[in-house]
C-alpha positions as CSV (number, residue, x, y, z in Angstrom):
1,M,0.0,0.0,0.0
2,L,1.4,3.4,-1.0
3,P,1.2,6.4,1.2
4,I,-1.3,9.1,0.2
5,T,1.1,12.0,1.0
6,L,4.8,12.1,1.3
7,A,6.8,14.9,3.1
8,V,10.2,15.6,1.6
9,D,13.1,17.9,2.4
10,S,13.9,20.9,0.2
11,G,16.9,18.9,-1.2
12,Y,14.4,16.6,-2.9
13,K,12.2,19.4,-4.3
14,T,12.8,18.8,-8.0
15,P,10.4,18.7,-11.0
16,F,11.4,15.1,-11.6
17,N,10.6,13.9,-8.1
18,A,7.3,15.8,-8.1
19,Q,6.2,14.3,-11.4
20,Y,7.2,10.8,-10.3
21,L,5.2,11.1,-7.1
22,L,2.1,12.5,-8.8
23,E,2.2,9.7,-11.4
24,K,2.1,7.2,-8.5
25,T,-0.9,9.2,-7.1
26,I,1.2,10.3,-4.1
27,I,0.7,14.0,-3.1
28,P,4.2,15.5,-2.4
29,A,4.4,17.9,0.6
30,M,7.4,20.0,-0.2
31,P,8.7,23.1,1.7
32,Y,8.3,26.6,0.2
33,T,11.4,27.8,-1.6
34,R,12.0,31.6,-1.6
35,P,12.5,33.0,-5.1
36,K,16.1,33.6,-5.8
37,G,15.9,36.6,-8.1
38,K,18.9,38.3,-9.6
39,P,21.6,39.2,-7.1
40,G,21.6,43.0,-6.5
41,Y,18.6,43.6,-8.7
42,F,16.5,45.3,-6.0
43,R,18.7,46.5,-3.1
44,T,17.2,47.9,0.1
45,K,19.5,50.9,0.0
46,D,18.0,52.0,-3.4
47,F,14.7,52.8,-1.8
48,I,13.9,55.9,0.3
49,Y,11.7,55.5,3.4
50,D,8.8,58.0,3.4
51,E,6.6,57.7,6.5
52,Y,3.8,59.7,4.8
53,Y,2.9,56.8,2.6
């Protein structure tokens, strides 16, 4: 008997693993991965704090 849901670590969060589990009718429970973005694209120091808004 296969499990209904399988929790995995972020190291196993790949499209191949997700597709394999879904084909076997197993729902993968994978952690959220923060978007990487481009390094230095939006820097905090480029914005000016305005308490009015």
